[in-house]
FIDREN-258840 format. One record per residue (C-alpha): z, x, y; residue in three letters. Coordinates in steps of 0.05 Angstrom, whole numbers, plus 5000, padded with zeros to 4 digits. Example, Ala and Ser with C-alpha at 12.3 -4.5 7.8 and 13.67 -1.06 7.14 Angstrom:
% FIDREN-258840
515652464910ala;514352734979ser;
This chain:
% FIDREN-258840
531142878966met;526443278918pro;526744028915gly;534844058945val;539044188883lys;545243888912his;543343318962pro;550643088971glu;552043859006lys;546343689049phe;545742989075pro;540943109137trp;534543139132arg;528743099186phe;521343229185arg;517443809216val;511743789254arg;506044239283asp;509444819253val;506245549267arg;507646229228phe;506846799265phe;505747389212phe;500647759247asp;505848079296arg;512048019265pro;518848289300ile;522448879263arg;529348939277leu;529349639240asn;527749989305asp;534250209337ile;531750249401gln;529149489401phe;536249239378arg;538749569440glu;534749179486lys;537848529446leu;544048139490asp;547248049412ala;547748809397phe;551549009461arg;558749239448gly;557249359386arg;560050009360glu;554450189303asn;548149939328leu;545050239252tyr;547949619216asn;543949069234trp;545048619170ser;549748189198trp;544447899244phe;539847659201val;544847469141gln;548146819178ala;546046299232thr;548746459299ser;546446269374lys;543046829413val;541746829493thr;535446559519lys;534347329532his;534347539461asp;530446809438phe;525046959488glu;523947779455ile;525147539380leu;518947009382thr;515147559427gly;515147109484gln;517547729524gln;514748409518arg;519849029515leu;515149419567glu;518148879622arg;526048939593ile;
């Protein structure tokens, strides 16, 4: 596989079509009021530490997905 250093560690590959980027309206996790609206941060003692959320892959609820992808406006939450 071109561009992959250790292809034996990553045997899966697939084509991606219709890729879209949304750089014009970024979602900023550095806002504590924003994080309070996400299910992923409910029940967490330290809302100021959000690095765990972006440093690993994890499942998100439908609610969080809609917020993080801009499908749901925060004014309605």
